[in-house]
C-alpha beads as a LAMMPS data file, in Angstrom:
LAMMPS data file: protein, C-alpha beads

276 atoms
275 bonds

1 atom types
1 bond types

-500.0 500.0 xlo xhi
-500.0 500.0 ylo yhi
-500.0 500.0 zlo zhi

Masses

1 110.0

Atoms # bond

1 1 1 50.459 -337.377 -59.110
2 1 1 53.445 -336.502 -57.628
3 1 1 54.093 -337.429 -53.777
4 1 1 56.874 -336.387 -51.076
5 1 1 58.551 -339.458 -49.547
6 1 1 59.387 -336.550 -46.510
7 1 1 56.706 -335.316 -44.902
8 1 1 55.682 -331.793 -43.458
9 1 1 55.712 -331.848 -39.592
10 1 1 51.755 -332.196 -38.877
11 1 1 49.746 -332.793 -35.661
12 1 1 47.742 -335.570 -35.790
13 1 1 44.861 -335.487 -37.928
14 1 1 42.350 -338.270 -38.047
15 1 1 41.046 -340.424 -41.202
16 1 1 38.138 -338.294 -43.086
17 1 1 39.307 -335.057 -42.101
18 1 1 38.892 -332.581 -45.274
19 1 1 41.123 -332.681 -48.227
20 1 1 42.519 -329.101 -49.022
21 1 1 43.937 -328.060 -52.704
22 1 1 46.283 -325.529 -53.050
23 1 1 46.660 -323.740 -56.526
24 1 1 48.007 -325.833 -59.325
25 1 1 46.082 -328.889 -58.107
26 1 1 48.140 -329.975 -54.903
27 1 1 46.385 -331.905 -52.490
28 1 1 46.754 -332.363 -48.946
29 1 1 45.533 -335.916 -48.619
30 1 1 44.918 -337.939 -45.579
31 1 1 46.542 -341.345 -44.723
32 1 1 46.569 -342.675 -41.206
33 1 1 47.446 -339.601 -38.733
34 1 1 50.004 -338.132 -40.923
35 1 1 49.620 -335.812 -43.624
36 1 1 51.096 -336.242 -47.600
37 1 1 51.506 -333.510 -49.958
38 1 1 50.755 -334.207 -53.534
39 1 1 50.695 -332.201 -56.558
40 1 1 50.713 -331.753 -60.263
41 1 1 54.535 -332.210 -61.589
42 1 1 56.687 -329.394 -62.943
43 1 1 54.600 -329.706 -66.707
44 1 1 51.421 -329.524 -66.006
45 1 1 51.203 -327.241 -63.034
46 1 1 53.638 -326.959 -60.144
47 1 1 57.838 -325.840 -60.898
48 1 1 59.804 -328.570 -59.101
49 1 1 61.193 -326.473 -56.666
50 1 1 57.201 -325.627 -55.681
51 1 1 56.981 -329.302 -55.349
52 1 1 60.243 -329.136 -53.010
53 1 1 58.957 -326.731 -51.026
54 1 1 55.844 -328.628 -49.902
55 1 1 58.718 -330.282 -47.758
56 1 1 60.570 -329.752 -44.373
57 1 1 63.781 -331.156 -46.608
58 1 1 64.962 -329.177 -49.544
59 1 1 65.048 -330.989 -52.852
60 1 1 63.561 -333.869 -51.425
61 1 1 63.156 -337.410 -53.557
62 1 1 59.371 -337.750 -55.080
63 1 1 57.853 -340.746 -56.424
64 1 1 54.920 -341.515 -58.526
65 1 1 51.252 -342.242 -56.887
66 1 1 47.835 -342.918 -57.731
67 1 1 45.689 -342.441 -54.979
68 1 1 41.863 -343.531 -54.985
69 1 1 39.281 -343.061 -52.571
70 1 1 36.686 -340.494 -51.266
71 1 1 37.629 -337.346 -49.962
72 1 1 36.270 -333.588 -49.430
73 1 1 37.366 -330.468 -51.463
74 1 1 36.598 -326.848 -50.954
75 1 1 34.619 -325.629 -53.761
76 1 1 35.412 -322.306 -55.378
77 1 1 32.144 -322.680 -58.157
78 1 1 28.919 -324.305 -59.189
79 1 1 29.435 -327.612 -59.622
80 1 1 27.115 -330.793 -60.800
81 1 1 27.424 -333.894 -59.513
82 1 1 29.319 -336.245 -62.241
83 1 1 31.688 -333.264 -62.594
84 1 1 35.391 -333.418 -62.892
85 1 1 37.379 -331.358 -60.351
86 1 1 40.092 -329.063 -61.097
87 1 1 41.628 -325.991 -59.041
88 1 1 41.703 -322.306 -59.881
89 1 1 44.010 -320.082 -59.398
90 1 1 42.547 -319.508 -55.437
91 1 1 43.220 -323.337 -55.334
92 1 1 39.937 -324.113 -54.249
93 1 1 37.729 -326.540 -56.276
94 1 1 36.132 -325.863 -59.717
95 1 1 34.105 -328.041 -62.899
96 1 1 37.002 -328.794 -65.664
97 1 1 36.029 -327.505 -68.772
98 1 1 36.569 -330.486 -71.485
99 1 1 38.013 -329.573 -75.015
100 1 1 39.515 -331.949 -77.758
101 1 1 42.602 -332.903 -77.378
102 1 1 43.121 -330.383 -74.178
103 1 1 44.950 -332.063 -71.065
104 1 1 44.202 -330.418 -67.898
105 1 1 44.908 -332.073 -64.308
106 1 1 42.038 -333.239 -61.679
107 1 1 41.341 -334.130 -58.770
108 1 1 38.614 -335.964 -59.081
109 1 1 34.691 -336.475 -59.787
110 1 1 32.100 -334.108 -57.468
111 1 1 29.853 -336.776 -55.531
112 1 1 27.459 -334.104 -54.449
113 1 1 26.232 -330.026 -56.634
114 1 1 27.851 -327.054 -55.299
115 1 1 25.237 -324.932 -55.779
116 1 1 25.719 -321.787 -54.504
117 1 1 28.139 -319.695 -51.960
118 1 1 26.576 -318.415 -48.851
119 1 1 25.964 -314.793 -47.371
120 1 1 30.283 -314.531 -46.861
121 1 1 30.694 -315.267 -50.348
122 1 1 31.989 -318.620 -49.353
123 1 1 31.197 -321.774 -51.620
124 1 1 30.643 -325.322 -49.808
125 1 1 32.465 -328.638 -48.615
126 1 1 31.777 -330.920 -50.983
127 1 1 32.131 -334.696 -51.012
128 1 1 34.261 -335.988 -54.007
129 1 1 36.098 -339.489 -55.546
130 1 1 39.428 -339.020 -55.243
131 1 1 40.987 -339.456 -58.403
132 1 1 43.888 -337.148 -59.397
133 1 1 45.523 -337.598 -62.975
134 1 1 44.883 -335.960 -66.170
135 1 1 41.689 -335.330 -68.228
136 1 1 42.215 -335.395 -71.831
137 1 1 38.609 -335.872 -73.619
138 1 1 36.881 -336.405 -70.401
139 1 1 38.799 -339.778 -69.749
140 1 1 41.568 -339.802 -66.811
141 1 1 44.948 -340.782 -67.983
142 1 1 47.084 -343.453 -66.935
143 1 1 50.470 -342.156 -65.886
144 1 1 53.474 -345.233 -66.740
145 1 1 56.867 -345.773 -63.984
146 1 1 59.086 -343.820 -65.110
147 1 1 62.364 -344.985 -66.955
148 1 1 65.465 -343.591 -66.552
149 1 1 67.600 -344.248 -69.847
150 1 1 70.927 -344.889 -68.541
151 1 1 73.872 -343.676 -70.730
152 1 1 74.714 -346.989 -71.899
153 1 1 71.168 -347.229 -73.233
154 1 1 71.185 -343.932 -74.817
155 1 1 74.515 -344.499 -76.646
156 1 1 73.018 -347.805 -78.363
157 1 1 69.422 -346.811 -78.446
158 1 1 69.223 -346.653 -81.953
159 1 1 69.617 -350.393 -82.260
160 1 1 68.558 -351.821 -79.129
161 1 1 65.081 -349.954 -77.998
162 1 1 64.167 -350.300 -74.477
163 1 1 60.280 -350.836 -73.237
164 1 1 58.896 -348.176 -71.665
165 1 1 55.278 -349.382 -71.271
166 1 1 54.370 -353.056 -71.427
167 1 1 51.560 -353.954 -73.946
168 1 1 47.704 -353.173 -72.798
169 1 1 45.982 -356.847 -73.571
170 1 1 44.243 -358.701 -76.332
171 1 1 41.659 -356.042 -78.254
172 1 1 43.252 -353.049 -76.892
173 1 1 45.936 -350.282 -77.880
174 1 1 48.049 -347.678 -76.094
175 1 1 47.209 -343.935 -77.043
176 1 1 49.916 -341.841 -75.444
177 1 1 48.863 -338.145 -74.893
178 1 1 51.664 -336.471 -73.044
179 1 1 55.297 -337.306 -73.243
180 1 1 58.132 -335.517 -70.849
181 1 1 61.745 -335.956 -70.710
182 1 1 64.518 -335.073 -68.492
183 1 1 67.510 -334.869 -69.148
184 1 1 70.279 -334.918 -66.482
185 1 1 74.046 -334.039 -67.366
186 1 1 76.882 -336.167 -65.458
187 1 1 80.423 -335.131 -67.127
188 1 1 80.017 -334.783 -71.132
189 1 1 77.588 -333.577 -73.394
190 1 1 76.032 -336.314 -76.368
191 1 1 76.867 -335.496 -79.507
192 1 1 73.772 -335.823 -81.979
193 1 1 75.297 -336.560 -85.559
194 1 1 72.443 -337.244 -87.475
195 1 1 70.398 -338.901 -84.546
196 1 1 66.628 -337.213 -85.267
197 1 1 65.250 -337.606 -81.984
198 1 1 64.333 -340.686 -79.351
199 1 1 61.069 -341.878 -80.616
200 1 1 58.444 -344.026 -78.812
201 1 1 57.511 -346.282 -81.173
202 1 1 54.807 -350.014 -81.106
203 1 1 56.921 -353.276 -80.360
204 1 1 60.165 -352.612 -81.876
205 1 1 62.366 -350.106 -83.755
206 1 1 60.130 -350.573 -86.636
207 1 1 56.832 -349.632 -85.105
208 1 1 54.827 -347.135 -85.626
209 1 1 56.118 -343.981 -84.360
210 1 1 54.103 -342.678 -81.513
211 1 1 55.777 -339.266 -80.487
212 1 1 59.050 -337.747 -80.909
213 1 1 61.432 -336.469 -78.163
214 1 1 63.528 -333.901 -79.947
215 1 1 67.466 -334.343 -78.727
216 1 1 68.762 -331.345 -79.978
217 1 1 69.208 -328.382 -77.895
218 1 1 68.837 -331.165 -74.501
219 1 1 71.062 -333.981 -74.315
220 1 1 73.833 -332.208 -76.205
221 1 1 73.999 -329.121 -73.660
222 1 1 75.798 -329.229 -70.825
223 1 1 72.973 -328.467 -68.340
224 1 1 70.069 -330.059 -67.302
225 1 1 66.573 -329.671 -69.403
226 1 1 63.223 -330.960 -70.510
227 1 1 60.951 -331.299 -72.805
228 1 1 57.165 -331.876 -73.497
229 1 1 55.477 -333.097 -76.151
230 1 1 51.967 -333.473 -76.826
231 1 1 50.486 -336.296 -79.102
232 1 1 50.059 -334.597 -82.497
233 1 1 49.030 -338.443 -84.045
234 1 1 51.842 -338.201 -83.981
235 1 1 52.662 -335.383 -86.674
236 1 1 49.448 -333.339 -86.838
237 1 1 47.421 -333.973 -89.823
238 1 1 48.725 -337.591 -89.911
239 1 1 46.703 -340.445 -89.137
240 1 1 47.951 -343.029 -86.814
241 1 1 46.823 -346.870 -86.507
242 1 1 47.243 -347.770 -83.173
243 1 1 48.559 -351.521 -83.034
244 1 1 46.759 -354.009 -80.887
245 1 1 48.862 -355.421 -77.625
246 1 1 51.679 -353.854 -78.048
247 1 1 54.531 -352.604 -76.239
248 1 1 55.869 -348.785 -76.144
249 1 1 59.506 -348.667 -76.706
250 1 1 62.169 -345.902 -76.983
251 1 1 64.247 -345.790 -80.103
252 1 1 66.730 -343.261 -81.163
253 1 1 66.206 -342.350 -84.877
254 1 1 68.142 -342.220 -88.035
255 1 1 71.582 -343.149 -85.538
256 1 1 72.568 -343.690 -82.279
257 1 1 74.069 -340.155 -80.428
258 1 1 77.568 -340.760 -79.108
259 1 1 80.453 -339.641 -76.211
260 1 1 78.087 -338.664 -73.800
261 1 1 77.056 -339.797 -70.348
262 1 1 74.136 -338.138 -68.637
263 1 1 70.447 -340.142 -68.387
264 1 1 67.482 -339.230 -69.309
265 1 1 63.726 -339.720 -67.491
266 1 1 61.488 -340.185 -69.773
267 1 1 57.623 -340.094 -68.374
268 1 1 54.358 -340.956 -69.918
269 1 1 50.602 -340.030 -69.990
270 1 1 48.249 -342.767 -71.767
271 1 1 44.918 -344.291 -72.498
272 1 1 43.640 -347.538 -73.583
273 1 1 41.191 -347.695 -76.273
274 1 1 39.299 -350.919 -77.970
275 1 1 40.600 -351.991 -81.121
276 1 1 38.329 -354.097 -81.726

Bonds

1 1 1 2
2 1 2 3
3 1 3 4
4 1 4 5
5 1 5 6
6 1 6 7
7 1 7 8
8 1 8 9
9 1 9 10
10 1 10 11
11 1 11 12
12 1 12 13
13 1 13 14
14 1 14 15
15 1 15 16
16 1 16 17
17 1 17 18
18 1 18 19
19 1 19 20
20 1 20 21
21 1 21 22
22 1 22 23
23 1 23 24
24 1 24 25
25 1 25 26
26 1 26 27
27 1 27 28
28 1 28 29
29 1 29 30
30 1 30 31
31 1 31 32
32 1 32 33
33 1 33 34
34 1 34 35
35 1 35 36
36 1 36 37
37 1 37 38
38 1 38 39
39 1 39 40
40 1 40 41
41 1 41 42
42 1 42 43
43 1 43 44
44 1 44 45
45 1 45 46
46 1 46 47
47 1 47 48
48 1 48 49
49 1 49 50
50 1 50 51
51 1 51 52
52 1 52 53
53 1 53 54
54 1 54 55
55 1 55 56
56 1 56 57
57 1 57 58
58 1 58 59
59 1 59 60
60 1 60 61
61 1 61 62
62 1 62 63
63 1 63 64
64 1 64 65
65 1 65 66
66 1 66 67
67 1 67 68
68 1 68 69
69 1 69 70
70 1 70 71
71 1 71 72
72 1 72 73
73 1 73 74
74 1 74 75
75 1 75 76
76 1 76 77
77 1 77 78
78 1 78 79
79 1 79 80
80 1 80 81
81 1 81 82
82 1 82 83
83 1 83 84
84 1 84 85
85 1 85 86
86 1 86 87
87 1 87 88
88 1 88 89
89 1 89 90
90 1 90 91
91 1 91 92
92 1 92 93
93 1 93 94
94 1 94 95
95 1 95 96
96 1 96 97
97 1 97 98
98 1 98 99
99 1 99 100
100 1 100 101
101 1 101 102
102 1 102 103
103 1 103 104
104 1 104 105
105 1 105 106
106 1 106 107
107 1 107 108
108 1 108 109
109 1 109 110
110 1 110 111
111 1 111 112
112 1 112 113
113 1 113 114
114 1 114 115
115 1 115 116
116 1 116 117
117 1 117 118
118 1 118 119
119 1 119 120
120 1 120 121
121 1 121 122
122 1 122 123
123 1 123 124
124 1 124 125
125 1 125 126
126 1 126 127
127 1 127 128
128 1 128 129
129 1 129 130
130 1 130 131
131 1 131 132
132 1 132 133
133 1 133 134
134 1 134 135
135 1 135 136
136 1 136 137
137 1 137 138
138 1 138 139
139 1 139 140
140 1 140 141
141 1 141 142
142 1 142 143
143 1 143 144
144 1 144 145
145 1 145 146
146 1 146 147
147 1 147 148
148 1 148 149
149 1 149 150
150 1 150 151
151 1 151 152
152 1 152 153
153 1 153 154
154 1 154 155
155 1 155 156
156 1 156 157
157 1 157 158
158 1 158 159
159 1 159 160
160 1 160 161
161 1 161 162
162 1 162 163
163 1 163 164
164 1 164 165
165 1 165 166
166 1 166 167
167 1 167 168
168 1 168 169
169 1 169 170
170 1 170 171
171 1 171 172
172 1 172 173
173 1 173 174
174 1 174 175
175 1 175 176
176 1 176 177
177 1 177 178
178 1 178 179
179 1 179 180
180 1 180 181
181 1 181 182
182 1 182 183
183 1 183 184
184 1 184 185
185 1 185 186
186 1 186 187
187 1 187 188
188 1 188 189
189 1 189 190
190 1 190 191
191 1 191 192
192 1 192 193
193 1 193 194
194 1 194 195
195 1 195 196
196 1 196 197
197 1 197 198
198 1 198 199
199 1 199 200
200 1 200 201
201 1 201 202
202 1 202 203
203 1 203 204
204 1 204 205
205 1 205 206
206 1 206 207
207 1 207 208
208 1 208 209
209 1 209 210
210 1 210 211
211 1 211 212
212 1 212 213
213 1 213 214
214 1 214 215
215 1 215 216
216 1 216 217
217 1 217 218
218 1 218 219
219 1 219 220
220 1 220 221
221 1 221 222
222 1 222 223
223 1 223 224
224 1 224 225
225 1 225 226
226 1 226 227
227 1 227 228
228 1 228 229
229 1 229 230
230 1 230 231
231 1 231 232
232 1 232 233
233 1 233 234
234 1 234 235
235 1 235 236
236 1 236 237
237 1 237 238
238 1 238 239
239 1 239 240
240 1 240 241
241 1 241 242
242 1 242 243
243 1 243 244
244 1 244 245
245 1 245 246
246 1 246 247
247 1 247 248
248 1 248 249
249 1 249 250
250 1 250 251
251 1 251 252
252 1 252 253
253 1 253 254
254 1 254 255
255 1 255 256
256 1 256 257
257 1 257 258
258 1 258 259
259 1 259 260
260 1 260 261
261 1 261 262
262 1 262 263
263 1 263 264
264 1 264 265
265 1 265 266
266 1 266 267
267 1 267 268
268 1 268 269
269 1 269 270
270 1 270 271
271 1 271 272
272 1 272 273
273 1 273 274
274 1 274 275
275 1 275 276
């Protein structure tokens, strides 16, 4: 989820006030006497422009946070306690549909039933356990902190992998479900040559590949760009053997790119699975 560090102008709001959710999964979270704005990032709902528009300051910076707690949400349909809640196109809470292999942004888990609308067609305001994140196969994914690859790191990434996610511990393995890569150009676009992409691998350059970010058409361009990669095991139809207690690193495939000076920000959503 995203938090806009520049808070919008508001009047004082007491704790325990109602959480509101706008289209695309935006949440207005009460914190002390001010309102903080949250929203699903550009790859899964809101565009960066929409996120920036939530603040008084255009193009204000954002940082990743996770907010846990208890709140209330205006419902837009029937749902039962214990169901995950997402937003419909009107910004109202509805039960999230869990489809195997499909990710969906969620606000949290409903704590009481939303049975029916009133005579005016308005659904109730219900208590919810706030746990914003991405839901895959019924499990909320963890979002790793963004890792910004500098130009020097990109130019040497084939021989010197960079850590993306720390190892999860004994008898557990990391399984990446979604990757976003943001390219920020500076002066010179990179020359791809024989580079086959930036791979996310277990442990080191020799490890199993979990996902591959295409570099052609992204970092060899003069303009900023984004690539979104969903897990395909890592290639559709190919089995993946999870590696216990292994970190995830970024590594250039085949060879390093050359000459460029932009940066690449890598953002990952993942889950931790048992290996025994």
